[in-house]
C-alpha positions, -999 to +999 in steps of 0.1 A: -869+206-133-870+163-129-844+147-106-817+130-125-824+147-161-788+158-166-773+129-151-743+112-171-711+098-168-680+118-157-651+098-175-625+118-151-640+108-119-651+073-132-687+081-114-720+093-123-721+132-121-748+163-131-740+170-165-757+204-160-736+215-129-702+203-151-710+226-178-714+196-200-740+203-228-748+174-257-769+191-281-800+164-293-787+168-328-758+147-321-785+121-306-803+126-340-773+120-363-761+091-343-793+072-345-800+084-384-764+068-392-772+038-376-804+035-391-789+042-426-762+015-419-785-009-407-807-006-438-774-006-462-765-040-443-804-051-450-802-040-488-769-061-496-784-093-475-814-091-501-795-084-526-773-112-521-803-140-516-822-127-549-815-148-581-807-129-610-840-123-634-841-149-662-813-175-644-827-208-634-822-215-590-785-234-588-793-269-580-770-278-549-745-309-544-727-299-581-690-286-580-685-253-594-655-238-604-643-234-573-607-240-559-585-261-578-607-259-608-590-235-628-589-235-667-581-265-689-545-260-708 
């Protein structure tokens, strides 16, 4: 067995300890699930970002500098 293979953080002692001796088991499925969830979240963020950047089909690009219907520009009465 490789030295330091099972080392981890002992939050009770606020130190590094040998998790094998402490009977702390962290299945690899937990790490796999965490990495999978992180990758899915990153892909979703990138997808939303790409959707916001993409112009709608058939719509001309908006010219900058024009005053759009924003704050204080309600419907006329």
